[in-house]
C-alpha positions in Angstrom: 15.6 4.6 -26.8 16.5 3.3 -30.2 20.0 3.1 -31.7 18.8 5.3 -34.5 17.8 8.1 -32.1 21.0 7.7 -30.0 23.2 7.9 -33.1 21.2 10.9 -34.4 21.8 12.8 -31.2 25.5 11.8 -31.2 25.9 12.9 -34.8 24.6 16.3 -33.8 27.0 16.6 -30.8 24.3 16.5 -28.2 23.9 14.5 -25.1 23.5 10.8 -25.6 20.6 9.6 -23.6 20.3 6.4 -21.7 16.9 5.7 -20.2 17.8 3.3 -17.4 14.8 1.2 -16.9 16.5 -1.0 -14.4 15.5 -0.3 -10.9 15.8 -2.0 -7.6 18.0 -2.2 -4.4 21.4 0.0 -0.3 24.5 0.8 -2.1 26.6 -2.2 -2.8 29.4 -1.0 -0.6 27.0 -0.5 2.3 25.9 -4.1 2.5 22.5 -5.3 3.7 20.7 -3.4 6.4 19.5 -5.0 9.6 16.0 -6.4 9.6 13.7 -5.2 12.3 11.3 -7.4 14.3 8.4 -5.2 13.0 9.4 -6.0 9.4 9.5 -9.7 10.2 6.1 -9.7 12.0 4.4 -7.6 9.3 1.3 -9.5 7.9 -0.2 -6.7 5.8 0.1 -3.1 4.8 -2.9 -0.9 5.6 -2.0 1.5 2.8 -1.9 -1.3 0.2 -4.8 -3.6 1.1 -4.6 -7.0 -0.4 -1.0 -6.5 -1.7 0.9 -9.7 -2.4 4.1 -8.0 -1.5 5.5 -4.5 -0.8 8.8 -2.7 -1.0 9.9 -2.0 2.5 12.9 0.1 1.5 14.6 1.0 -1.7 17.8 3.1 -2.3 19.2 4.4 -5.6 22.6 6.2 -5.6 23.6 7.5 -9.0 27.1 8.8 -9.7 27.6 10.6 -13.0 31.1 12.0 -12.1 34.2 11.1 -14.1 34.4 9.1 -17.3 32.3 6.2 -16.1 28.8 6.8 -14.6 27.4 4.1 -12.4 24.4 3.5 -10.2 24.0 1.4 -7.0 20.6 0.0 -6.4 19.1 -1.8 -3.4 15.8 -3.4 -2.8 14.1 -4.9 0.3 10.7 -6.6 -0.4 8.3 -8.2 2.1 6.3 -11.2 0.9 2.8 -11.1 2.2 0.9 -13.8 0.4 1.4 -17.0 -1.5 1.1 -15.1 -4.8 3.8 -12.7 -3.6 6.4 -15.5 -3.8 6.7 -14.8 -7.5 8.8 -11.8 -6.6 11.6 -14.2 -5.7 12.2 -14.3 -9.5 14.3 -11.3 -10.1 14.9 -9.6 -13.5 17.3 -6.6 -13.8 16.9 -5.2 -17.4 19.8 -3.5 -19.2 21.2 -2.7 -22.6 24.5 -4.6 -23.1 25.8 -1.9 -25.5 25.2 0.8 -22.9 26.8 -0.9 -19.9 26.4 -3.9 -17.6 25.0 -5.1 -14.3 27.7 -6.1 -11.8 28.2 -7.0 -8.2 24.8 -8.7 -7.7 24.2 -9.7 -4.1 21.0 -11.2 -2.7 19.6 -13.1 0.3 16.3 -14.3 1.8 15.4 -13.5 5.4 13.1 -16.3 6.5 10.1 -15.5 8.8 12.0 -16.7 11.8 14.9 -14.3 11.0 17.3 -16.9 9.7 19.1 -16.1 6.5 19.6 -17.9 3.2 22.2 -16.2 1.1 21.9 -16.4 -2.7 24.8 -18.4 -4.1 23.2 -19.6 -7.3 23.8 -18.7 -10.9 22.8 -15.4 -12.6 21.5 -15.8 -16.2 21.4 -13.4 -19.1 17.9 -13.5 -20.6 17.2 -11.9 -24.0 14.1 -9.8 -23.6 13.8 -8.1 -27.0 15.7 -7.0 -30.0 15.0 -3.6 -31.6 16.8 -1.7 -34.3 20.1 -3.5 -33.6 19.9 -3.3 -29.8 19.8 -6.3 -27.7 17.7 -5.9 -24.6 18.8 -8.2 -21.8 18.1 -8.9 -18.2 20.1 -10.4 -15.4 17.8 -13.1 -13.9 18.0 -15.2 -10.8 15.8 -16.8 -8.2 16.2 -16.3 -4.5 16.2 -19.4 -2.3 13.6 -20.6 0.2 11.1 -17.7 -0.2 8.0 -18.2 2.0 5.0 -16.1 3.0 6.4 -13.7 5.6 10.0 -13.8 4.1 11.9 -10.7 3.3 14.0 -10.7 0.1 16.9 -8.3 -0.5 19.2 -7.7 -3.4 21.7 -5.1 -4.6 23.6 -4.5 -7.8 25.6 -1.9 -9.6 24.9 -0.6 -13.1 28.2 0.2 -14.8 27.5 2.5 -17.7 29.6 2.9 -20.8 32.6 5.3 -20.7 33.0 8.7 -22.2 29.3 9.6 -22.4 27.3 12.0 -20.3 24.1 10.3 -19.5 20.7 11.8 -18.8 19.6 10.6 -15.4 16.3 9.7 -13.9 14.8 8.5 -10.7 11.7 6.4 -11.2 9.8 6.4 -7.9 6.8 4.3 -9.0 7.0 0.6 -8.9 4.7 -2.3 -9.5 4.6 -2.7 -5.7 3.7 -0.2 -3.0 6.9 1.4 -1.6 7.0 2.1 2.1 10.3 4.1 2.1 12.8 5.1 -0.5 16.0 7.3 -0.8 17.6 8.6 -4.0 20.8 10.5 -4.6 22.7 11.9 -7.6 26.3 13.1 -7.9 26.1 15.3 -11.0 28.6 15.0 -13.8 32.1 16.5 -13.1 35.5 15.8 -14.5 38.9 17.3 -14.7 38.1 18.5 -18.2 35.1 20.7 -17.0 31.7 20.6 -15.5 28.2 20.7 -16.9 25.2 22.4 -15.5 22.3 20.2 -14.3 18.7 21.0 -13.5 15.9 18.8 -12.5 12.1 18.6 -12.7 9.6 16.2 -11.2 6.1 14.9 -11.5 3.7 12.9 -9.3 5.7 13.0 -6.1 3.8 11.4 -3.2 1.9 13.9 -1.0 4.1 15.5 1.6 7.3 14.7 -0.2 10.0 17.4 -0.1 11.2 18.1 -3.6 14.8 17.0 -4.5 17.4 19.5 -3.5 21.2 19.8 -3.8 23.2 19.7 -0.6 26.4 21.5 0.4 28.3 18.5 -0.9 26.7 19.1 -4.4 24.8 15.8 -4.1 21.1 16.0 -5.1 18.9 13.9 -2.7 15.3 12.9 -2.3 13.5 10.9 0.4 10.0 9.6 -0.3 7.5 7.3 1.5 4.1 5.8 0.9 4.6 5.6 -2.9 1.5 4.0 -4.3 1.9 0.9 -6.5 1.8 1.7 -10.2 -1.3 0.3 -11.8 -0.7 -1.0 -15.4 -3.8 -0.9 -17.6 -4.4 -1.8 -21.2 -4.3 1.1 -23.7 -2.7 3.5 -21.4 -0.3 6.4 -22.1 3.5 5.8 -21.9 4.5 4.7 -18.4 7.1 7.5 -18.3 4.3 10.0 -18.6 2.4 8.5 -15.7 4.9 7.4 -13.1 6.2 9.4 -10.2 9.6 10.5 -11.3 12.5 13.0 -11.3 14.3 13.9 -14.5 17.8 15.5 -14.7 19.0 17.5 -17.7 22.6 18.4 -18.3 23.8 21.3 -20.4 27.2 22.8 -21.3 25.6 26.2 -21.6 24.0 28.4 -19.0 20.3 27.4 -18.4 17.7 29.7 -19.8 14.6 30.6 -17.7 12.5 31.5 -20.7 11.5 28.5 -22.9 11.0 30.7 -25.9 14.6 31.9 -25.7 15.9 28.4 -25.0 14.2 26.9 -28.1 15.3 29.8 -30.3 18.9 29.2 -29.4 18.5 25.4 -29.6 16.8 25.7 -33.0 19.6 27.8 -34.4 22.2 25.4 -33.1 20.4 22.4 -34.5 19.9 24.1 -37.9 23.6 25.0 -38.1 24.5 21.4 -37.5 21.9 20.2 -40.0 23.1 22.5 -42.7 26.7 21.4 -42.1 25.6 17.8 -42.8 23.3 18.4 -45.8 25.2 21.3 -47.4 26.5 19.5 -50.4 24.3 21.0 -53.1 26.3 20.1 -56.2 26.8 16.5 -55.2 23.1 16.2 -54.4 22.1 17.7 -57.8 24.3 15.1 -59.5 22.7 12.4 -57.4 19.1 13.6 -58.2 19.9 13.5 -61.9 20.5 9.7 -61.5 17.1 9.2 -59.8 14.5 11.3 -61.5 13.6 12.5 -64.9 13.0 16.3 -65.6 9.6 15.3 -67.0 8.4 13.5 -63.9 5.5 15.2 -62.0 6.6 16.7 -58.6 4.9 13.9 -56.6 6.6 11.2 -58.7 10.0 12.8 -58.1 9.5 12.9 -54.4 8.5 9.2 -54.4 11.4 8.1 -56.6 13.9 9.9 -54.4 12.2 8.4 -51.3 12.4 4.9 -52.8 16.1 5.3 -53.7 17.0 6.4 -50.2 15.2 3.5 -48.7 17.1 1.1 -50.9 20.3 2.2 -49.2 21.8 0.1 -46.4 20.3 1.3 -43.1 22.7 0.5 -40.3 20.2 1.3 -37.6 18.2 -1.8 -38.4 21.1 -4.2 -38.5 21.9 -6.6 -35.6 24.5 -4.9 -33.5 28.1 -5.9 -34.1 30.9 -6.5 -31.6 33.7 -3.9 -31.4 36.0 -6.4 -33.1 33.7 -6.8 -36.0 33.3 -3.1 -36.5 37.1 -2.6 -36.4 37.6 -5.3 -39.0 35.1 -3.7 -41.3 36.6 -0.3 -40.6 33.2 1.4 -41.4 33.1 5.0 -40.5 29.9 7.0 -39.9 29.3 9.4 -42.9 30.3 12.9 -42.1 27.8 14.4 -44.5 25.2 13.5 -47.1 27.8 13.2 -49.9 29.7 10.6 -47.9 26.5 8.7 -47.2 25.5 8.8 -50.9 29.0 7.5 -52.1 29.3 4.8 -49.4 25.7 3.6 -49.9 25.0 3.3 -46.2 24.1 5.4 -43.2 22.1 5.2 -40.0 18.4 6.0 -40.1 18.7 9.6 -39.0 21.4 10.3 -41.6 19.3 8.7 -44.4 16.4 11.0 -43.5 18.7 14.0 -43.8 20.0 12.7 -47.1 16.4 12.7 -48.4 16.1 16.3 -47.2 19.2 17.2 -49.2 18.1 15.4 -52.3 14.6 16.9 -52.4 16.0 20.3 -51.9 18.4 19.7 -54.8 15.4 18.6 -56.9 13.9 22.1 -56.3 11.4 21.5 -53.5 10.9 23.6 -50.4 11.8 21.2 -47.6 12.7 21.5 -43.9 14.3 19.3 -41.3 12.2 18.7 -38.2 13.1 17.2 -34.9 10.1 15.5 -33.4 9.2 14.3 -29.9 8.5 10.6 -30.0 5.2 10.1 -28.2 5.8 6.5 -27.4 7.8 7.4 -24.3 6.7 10.9 -23.3 4.2 13.6 -24.0 6.5 16.5 -24.9 6.3 19.8 -22.9 8.4 22.6 -24.4 8.5 24.4 -21.0 10.7 21.6 -19.7 13.4 22.8 -22.0 14.8 19.3 -22.6 16.4 19.0 -26.0 16.8 15.3 -25.7 13.0 14.8 -25.8 13.2 15.9 -29.5 14.6 12.5 -30.4 13.5 11.6 -33.9 14.0 13.4 -37.2 11.7 13.7 -40.2 11.5 15.8 -43.3 8.7 18.3 -44.1 8.1 18.9 -47.8 5.8 21.6 -49.2 3.9 20.4 -52.2 0.9 22.2 -53.8 0.2 24.0 -50.5 0.2 20.8 -48.5 2.6 19.6 -45.9 4.0 16.1 -46.5 6.0 14.5 -43.7 8.5 11.8 -44.7 10.9 9.5 -42.8 12.7 7.2 -45.2 15.3 6.5 -42.4 12.5 4.5 -40.7 12.7 1.1 -42.4 9.5 -0.2 -44.1 7.8 3.2 -43.8 5.7 4.0 -47.0 6.1 7.3 -48.6 4.0 10.0 -47.0 3.6 8.0 -43.7 5.5 8.3 -40.5 6.0 5.7 -37.8 3.2 5.9 -35.3 5.3 7.6 -32.5 6.1 10.4 -34.9 2.5 11.0 -35.9 0.4 13.8 -34.3 3.6 14.8 -32.4 5.1 18.2 -31.7 8.3 19.0 -33.6 10.7 21.9 -34.1 10.9 22.8 -37.8 14.4 24.1 -38.4 15.5 27.3 -40.1 18.3 29.9 -39.7 16.1 32.0 -37.4 15.6 29.3 -34.7 12.7 27.4 -36.2 9.1 27.1 -35.3 6.8 24.6 -33.7 4.8 22.2 -35.9 2.5 19.3 -35.3 3.0 16.2 -37.5 0.0 14.8 -39.3 -2.1 12.0 -37.9 -3.3 9.4 -40.5 -6.9 8.6 -40.7 -8.1 5.2 -39.4 -8.5 4.1 -43.0 -4.7 4.3 -43.5 -4.1 1.5 -40.9 -6.3 -1.4 -41.6 -6.6 -5.1 -40.8 -8.7 -6.7 -43.4 -9.7 -10.4 -42.9 -11.4 -12.1 -45.8 -12.5 -15.7 -45.4 -14.1 -18.1 -47.8 -15.2 -21.1 -45.8 -17.4 -24.2 -45.9 -19.4 -25.6 -43.0 -19.4 -29.3 -42.7 -22.2 -31.6 -41.6 -20.3 -32.0 -38.3 -20.1 -28.2 -37.7 -16.5 -27.6 -38.7 -15.6 -24.5 -40.6 -12.8 -24.9 -43.2 -11.4 -22.9 -46.0 -9.1 -20.0 -47.0 -8.3 -16.9 -45.0 -6.6 -13.8 -46.4 -5.4 -11.1 -44.1 -4.1 -7.8 -45.4 -2.3 -5.4 -43.0 -2.2 -1.9 -44.3 -0.2 1.2 -43.3 1.0 1.3 -39.7 -0.3 -2.2 -39.1 1.9 -3.6 -41.9 4.9 -1.5 -40.9 5.0 -2.6 -37.3 4.9 -6.2 -38.3 7.7 -5.8 -40.8 9.9 -4.0 -38.2 9.2 -6.6 -35.6 10.1 -9.5 -37.8 12.9 -8.0 -39.9 15.7 -10.1 -38.5 13.7 -13.3 -38.1 13.8 -16.4 -40.4 10.9 -17.7 -42.4 10.0 -20.2 -39.7 9.6 -17.6 -37.0 7.7 -15.3 -39.4 5.3 -18.1 -40.2 4.7 -18.8 -36.5 4.3 -15.1 -35.8 1.4 -14.8 -38.4 -0.2 -18.0 -37.4 -0.2 -16.9 -33.8 -2.0 -13.7 -34.9 -4.8 -15.8 -36.3 -5.0 -17.8 -33.1 -5.5 -14.5 -31.3 -8.3 -13.4 -33.6 -10.4 -16.6 -33.4 -11.9 -17.2 -29.9 -11.8 -21.0 -30.3 -9.3 -23.8 -30.9 -8.2 -23.7 -34.6 -5.9 -25.3 -37.1 -4.2 -22.7 -39.2 -1.2 -22.8 -41.6 0.3 -19.9 -43.6 0.3 -20.8 -47.3 2.1 -18.0 -48.9 5.4 -16.0 -48.4 4.4 -12.4 -47.6 6.6 -9.5 -48.8 8.5 -8.7 -45.6 11.2 -6.6 -47.2 9.4 -3.8 -49.0 7.9 -0.5 -47.9 4.7 -1.1 -49.7 1.6 0.0 -47.8 0.2 -3.5 -47.4 1.4 -6.9 -46.2 -0.8 -9.8 -47.3 -0.8 -13.3 -45.7 -2.8 -16.3 -46.8 -3.8 -19.2 -44.7 -5.7 -22.5 -44.7 -8.0 -22.4 -41.7 -10.1 -25.0 -39.9 -12.3 -24.2 -36.9 -13.5 -27.6 -35.5 -17.0 -27.5 -34.0 -17.8 -23.8 -34.8 -21.4 -24.8 -35.3 -22.8 -26.3 -32.1 -25.9 -28.5 -32.0 -28.9 -27.6 -29.9 -31.6 -30.1 -30.4 -32.7 -30.1 -34.0 -30.9 -26.8 -34.6 -27.3 -25.7 -35.1 -26.0 -22.5 -33.7 -23.2 -20.5 -35.5 -21.6 -17.6 -33.6 -21.1 -14.5 -35.9 -17.9 -13.2 -34.2 -15.4 -15.5 -35.9 -12.5 -12.9 -35.6 -13.6 -11.2 -32.4 -11.0 -12.7 -30.1 -9.0 -9.5 -29.5 -12.1 -7.7 -28.4 -13.2 -10.4 -25.9 -11.6 -8.8 -22.9 -11.0 -5.2 -23.9 -11.9 -2.9 -21.0 -13.2 -5.7 -18.7 -12.4 -3.8 -15.5 -15.2 -1.7 -14.0 -12.8 1.1 -12.9 -10.1 3.1 -14.7 -7.2 5.0 -13.3 -5.3 6.2 -16.4 -6.5 7.8 -19.6 -7.2 5.5 -22.5 -4.5 5.8 -25.2 -4.7 4.3 -28.6 -1.3 4.4 -30.4 -3.0 5.4 -33.8 -6.4 5.3 -35.4 -7.2 2.0 -37.0 -9.9 -0.1 -38.6 -10.7 -3.8 -38.7 -12.8 -5.1 -41.6 -14.1 -8.7 -41.8 -15.7 -10.2 -44.8 -16.7 -13.8 -44.3 -18.5 -16.1 -46.7 -19.7 -19.5 -45.4 -21.2 -22.1 -47.7 -23.7 -24.3 -45.8 -24.0 -28.1 -46.3 -26.5 -29.3 -48.8 -30.0 -29.4 -47.4 -29.3 -27.0 -44.5 -31.7 -24.1 -44.0 -31.3 -20.8 -42.2 -33.9 -20.4 -39.5 -32.9 -17.1 -38.0 -30.3 -14.3 -38.6 -29.2 -11.7 -36.1 -30.5 -8.3 -36.7 -28.0 -5.8 -38.3 -26.0 -3.9 -35.6 -24.5 -0.4 -35.7 -23.1 1.4 -32.8 -21.9 4.9 -33.6 -20.0 6.7 -30.9 -18.6 9.2 -33.5 -14.9 8.5 -32.9 -15.5 4.7 -32.5 -18.0 2.9 -34.8 -19.0 -0.8 -34.9 -21.2 -2.5 -37.4 -22.3 -6.1 -38.1 -24.5 -7.5 -40.8 -25.4 -11.1 -41.7 -27.1 -12.0 -45.0 -28.2 -15.3 -46.5 -28.2 -15.9 -50.3 -28.7 -19.3 -52.0 -27.7 -21.2 -48.9 -24.5 -19.1 -48.4 -24.0 -16.9 -45.4 -22.2 -13.5 -45.8 -21.0 -11.8 -42.7 -19.5 -8.3 -42.6 -18.1 -6.8 -39.4 -16.3 -3.4 -39.1 -14.6 -1.7 -36.1 -13.3 1.8 -36.6 -11.3 3.6 -33.9 -10.5 7.2 -34.9 -9.3 8.6 -31.6 -6.0 8.7 -29.7 -6.6 9.8 -26.1 -9.7 9.5 -24.0 -10.1 11.0 -20.6 -10.9 8.5 -17.8 -14.2 10.2 -17.1 -15.5 8.8 -20.4 -14.3 5.3 -19.6 -17.8 4.0 -18.5 -19.2 5.0 -21.9 -16.3 3.4 -23.7 -16.6 0.2 -21.7 -20.3 0.1 -22.4 -19.6 0.4 -26.1 -17.2 -2.6 -26.1 -19.7 -4.6 -24.0 -22.2 -4.0 -26.8 -19.5 -5.1 -29.3 -19.0 -8.3 -27.4 -22.7 -9.0 -27.0 -23.2 -8.5 -30.8 -20.2 -10.8 -31.6 -21.8 -13.5 -29.5 -25.1 -13.4 -31.5 -25.8 -16.7 -33.3 -27.1 -17.7 -36.6 -29.8 -20.4 -36.2 -29.6 -23.2 -38.8 -31.8 -26.2 -39.5 -29.6 -29.1 -40.5 -30.8 -31.5 -43.3 -30.4 -35.2 -42.9 -27.3 -34.7 -40.8 -27.1 -32.9 -37.6 -24.4 -30.6 -36.2 -22.1 -32.0 -33.6 -22.1 -30.8 -30.1 
């Protein structure tokens, strides 16, 4: 969960959510459990045929009581094949700003029952950086792991103090789990208690649902948990895995979702109005931004641009507590504070935009939206924390315009992809109403590759390539590279070209793209050389037409599909390639024009020859989000046709020179 979202929830006095993605291994205090002869002698698991390794036993004990929540994890894994030895490399992911991983213990039980205790070094590995959060993992390698070995490790996740954390049990794992136990001690302190309820999905057949015992501890035992299968283009893992989710509340739980959301909507609206209710200050601010003669749409865009110019603390590299104390920066208490100070977090900047456009005379609403990158929202679950991003809805000429200037690099009128086509609660004094954010058409998110190349007598392609990323394609690259230097940005773009071309290439970025703006497009220029793209075949030279088809080479290769197909957003790819042939070369044969129209997915390819110059145009349009697995065969066949068409070849007749093999 992003810092922006966490700060947004904190600023509205709601529960701060920590999604603990770390999982694995008896309580630390319990020590390692005895290994049975049956476990040592195990050669395979009938319920997981061909598995490289399986989880023999796993235990998770979560304690949310008191000021500091913590979780004890234990893992026991049986190595069944040579490939399974890779599971000796352990990664325990965590967010440093949310807590730490402590008390790591590990050992290897050899096939003969002898034990090799882990006494090596544990490393901190940086996994990713996003919106000021550093995502780390504790990593180490267990010693002397062989086929037939059993590896065990345990650790404690110490969570940050003074927060009530949302708790989860994630049952599914990459490996088949033979047996598992889970427990939760719900939040309790001397200052009061909070109610907790839980829901579950995908529990293995025969599993008794979690229940609270007389000691007020919630427990679950499960067995025969299938291995979770990861597939390309699948919905969020959280939506698919077997899991149990816990929700805390200071208020009595409602049974009726409609009543729950009415109360929640009123509470959220009260908090929002307290933050934005500085009308006079906002009217003075608007007067500095727009002119009375500006058309309505121009006013909205000017205000949007001005808010995005402000310092957005959600996208800064996180600072140490000492650095924050030295700077003595306080979070703005309302929109007037944010305006005067010139900085705020992303959620507060979005609410500032709401206050400004209202002061400019527009009908506008605050909306809490369910980010669809992690879950598919279900109102019946009555979990406020799943409404985790905020946007502004503006009414203009009978149309709904959704804006999120607090999301850096987001153009006016566009939302980040997890906020698109997502349910949201539009706030008002009566409790609000449900809305669905808009989904941009595929034309709004485009990768356009335009190449002007020359073919040499030796079959090399060389020339200029210009790639323009538009809409969500541009935004995601700017966000990913926002804190990187020019060297890393250059490598990032050059690596993209290497992915596009299904051959060894020489590529160099030749311009400095505009990384800092929120303009809809990001343009990169390259010098490109593809050695030996034209291959000799006797007296002929063969030129493949799919120059930028690399990313489609292995899409939906597998014959079977478990999960639905999920595209993050509609998109298009347009290729326009001009190839000048060597003097004296002739075109013997061109591939026939191709067009595959599956309504929501369309592919076309055309090759033309004019005055010894080839012109190739290739388009792929994907205008769908979710596809049921029952349509996978048709989708797979479609992309097989795409690959076959991309492998078509232009037949050339060289002149006095011949193409190289």
